[in-house]
C-alpha positions as CSV (number, residue, x, y, z in Angstrom):
1,M,-2.1,14.2,21.3
2,A,-4.4,15.9,18.5
3,G,-6.7,13.7,16.6
4,S,-8.0,10.0,17.4
5,A,-5.4,8.0,18.7
6,A,-7.2,4.9,17.9
7,V,-7.2,6.1,14.3
8,L,-3.6,6.4,14.6
9,A,-3.3,3.3,16.4
10,V,-5.3,1.3,13.7
11,I,-3.0,3.2,10.7
12,L,0.3,2.1,12.4
13,V,-0.7,-1.4,13.1
14,V,-2.3,-2.0,9.7
15,D,0.7,-0.4,7.9
16,V,3.2,-2.4,9.8
17,V,1.3,-5.5,9.1
18,A,1.3,-5.0,5.6
19,F,5.1,-4.4,5.6
20,G,5.8,-7.6,7.7
21,L,3.6,-9.5,5.1
22,A,5.5,-8.1,1.7
23,I,8.7,-8.8,3.5
24,G,7.1,-12.5,3.9
25,A,6.3,-12.4,0.0
26,E,9.7,-11.7,-0.9
27,Q,11.0,-14.3,1.1
28,S,8.9,-17.2,-0.4
29,R,9.2,-16.2,-3.8
30,P,8.3,-19.2,-6.1
31,T,11.1,-20.9,-7.7
32,A,10.6,-22.8,-10.9
33,R,12.8,-26.0,-12.7
34,L,12.5,-27.6,-16.3
35,E,11.7,-31.2,-16.5
36,T,11.1,-33.6,-19.1
37,D,8.2,-36.3,-19.6
38,A,8.7,-39.7,-19.4
39,R,9.0,-40.2,-23.1
40,N,11.4,-37.6,-23.4
41,E,9.6,-35.5,-25.8
42,W,8.6,-32.4,-23.9
43,T,10.1,-29.9,-21.4
44,Y,8.1,-28.0,-19.0
45,C,8.3,-25.9,-15.8
46,V,7.6,-27.3,-12.6
47,Y,6.8,-24.3,-10.0
48,R,7.1,-25.2,-5.9
49,P,4.3,-24.3,-4.2
50,D,4.7,-20.6,-2.4
51,A,3.0,-18.5,-0.1
52,A,4.1,-15.4,-1.9
53,T,0.5,-15.1,-3.6
54,G,-1.5,-15.0,-0.6
55,L,1.3,-13.1,1.4
56,G,1.2,-10.1,-1.4
57,A,-2.4,-9.9,-1.7
58,A,-2.8,-9.6,1.9
59,A,-0.3,-6.6,2.2
60,L,-2.1,-5.0,-0.7
61,A,-5.0,-5.2,0.8
62,L,-4.1,-4.0,4.2
63,L,-2.2,-1.1,2.7
64,L,-5.4,0.0,1.1
65,V,-7.4,-0.5,4.2
66,G,-4.8,1.7,6.3
67,Q,-4.7,4.3,3.9
68,A,-8.7,4.2,3.3
69,V,-8.9,4.4,7.4
70,A,-6.8,8.0,6.8
71,A,-8.9,8.9,4.2
72,V,-12.2,8.6,5.9
73,A,-11.0,9.8,9.7
74,S,-9.7,13.1,7.8
75,R,-12.4,13.3,5.2
76,C,-10.0,13.1,2.4
77,F,-8.3,16.3,3.5
78,C,-10.3,18.5,1.0
79,C,-13.9,17.7,1.8
80,G,-13.8,18.2,6.0
81,A,-14.0,20.9,8.2
82,A,-11.9,24.6,7.6
83,L,-8.2,24.3,9.2
84,R,-6.2,26.5,10.7
85,P,-3.8,28.5,8.2
86,G,-0.3,28.0,9.0
87,G,2.7,25.0,9.2
88,S,0.3,22.4,10.0
89,R,-2.0,22.6,7.2
90,A,0.9,23.1,5.1
91,C,2.6,20.2,6.4
92,A,-0.9,18.0,6.1
93,L,-1.0,19.1,2.6
94,I,2.6,17.9,1.5
95,L,2.3,14.5,3.8
96,F,-1.3,13.8,2.1
97,L,0.3,13.9,-1.3
98,S,3.4,12.2,-0.5
99,S,1.4,9.6,1.3
100,W,-0.6,8.7,-1.6
101,L,2.1,8.8,-4.0
102,T,4.3,6.1,-2.0
103,F,0.9,4.4,-1.4
104,L,0.5,4.1,-5.2
105,V,4.2,3.0,-5.7
106,A,3.6,0.6,-3.1
107,E,0.5,-0.8,-4.3
108,S,2.1,-1.2,-8.0
109,C,5.0,-2.8,-6.8
110,L,2.7,-5.3,-4.8
111,L,0.4,-6.0,-7.7
112,A,3.3,-6.6,-10.1
113,G,4.5,-9.1,-7.8
114,L,1.1,-10.8,-7.2
115,V,0.5,-10.7,-11.3
116,Q,3.8,-12.7,-11.5
117,S,3.5,-15.0,-8.7
118,A,0.0,-16.2,-9.7
119,Y,0.8,-17.3,-13.3
120,H,2.0,-20.7,-12.7
121,T,1.4,-22.7,-15.7
122,R,3.4,-25.6,-17.3
123,Y,5.1,-24.4,-20.6
124,R,5.4,-27.0,-23.1
125,S,7.7,-27.3,-25.9
126,V,9.4,-30.0,-28.0
127,I,12.5,-30.8,-26.5
128,F,15.0,-30.0,-29.6
129,E,13.4,-26.5,-29.7
130,N,14.4,-23.8,-27.2
131,P,13.7,-24.6,-23.6
132,P,10.6,-23.1,-22.0
133,D,11.4,-19.5,-20.1
134,C,10.4,-20.4,-16.2
135,E,9.4,-17.0,-15.2
136,T,9.0,-16.1,-11.8
137,V,9.1,-13.0,-9.7
138,R,11.8,-10.8,-10.1
139,R,13.8,-10.5,-6.7
140,G,13.1,-7.0,-4.9
141,T,9.5,-6.6,-6.7
142,F,8.0,-7.3,-3.0
143,G,10.7,-6.2,-1.5
144,A,10.1,-2.6,-3.2
145,G,6.5,-2.7,-2.1
146,A,7.6,-3.5,1.6
147,A,9.8,-0.5,1.6
148,F,7.3,1.8,0.0
149,A,4.6,0.5,2.3
150,L,7.0,1.2,5.4
151,I,7.2,4.7,4.2
152,T,3.6,4.8,3.3
153,C,2.9,4.2,7.0
154,A,4.9,6.9,8.2
155,L,3.7,9.7,6.0
156,T,0.1,8.5,6.5
157,S,0.4,8.9,10.1
158,A,2.1,12.1,10.1
159,Y,-0.1,13.2,7.8
160,Y,-3.0,12.6,10.1
161,Y,-1.3,13.8,13.1
162,C,-0.8,17.3,11.5
163,F,-4.1,17.0,9.8
164,S,-5.7,16.5,13.4
165,K,-3.3,19.4,15.1
166,A,-4.7,21.9,12.3
167,R,-8.3,20.9,12.9
168,V,-8.5,20.7,16.4
169,S,-6.8,24.0,17.3
170,Y,-9.3,25.7,14.5
171,A,-12.4,27.3,15.4
172,R,-14.3,29.0,13.0
173,R,-16.0,32.3,13.8
174,E,-19.8,32.4,14.0
175,A,-21.2,35.0,11.5
176,T,-23.0,37.6,13.4
177,I,-25.6,39.9,12.0
178,G,-26.3,43.3,14.3
179,M,-29.5,43.3,15.6
180,S,-30.2,46.8,16.7
181,P,-33.4,48.3,16.5
182,Y,-32.0,51.1,14.0
183,S,-31.1,49.1,10.9
């Protein structure tokens, strides 16, 4: 197998754990209900304690770690050693761009879910006016982040494999200067 098996294993494990945490965040989204105070003057939202914020934050961080490991190990594709021309290099370039695109989408979904999940305040209003809107995380926000995290995992792993394959099998020729006595 081309490349470091340890780096590939770290990328896979970290991204799969991020996927699992994002699924857990989707399952434990907060819920809210309207309540009134003892004198029936104010209505407010009461949120059920949730673990979605912590799970989403951990998924966000682990997905970032997985992408950083791949970028450091491959020297971010453009700053490393020369790659062998051919299919592996072209495939690595396409997978590099695709993995970063899906990574940005996954991070955006997880961050949006985090912001909404962490926003648990009491909204108060007079009972005769419109009741407050108890906003919660939309269904599927963390789920979309989880789906894109899994796609990122597959693309990043494939990218690192193709990059390693193109790098390992290419030996740069040494520059030679003719050293003859008649130069």
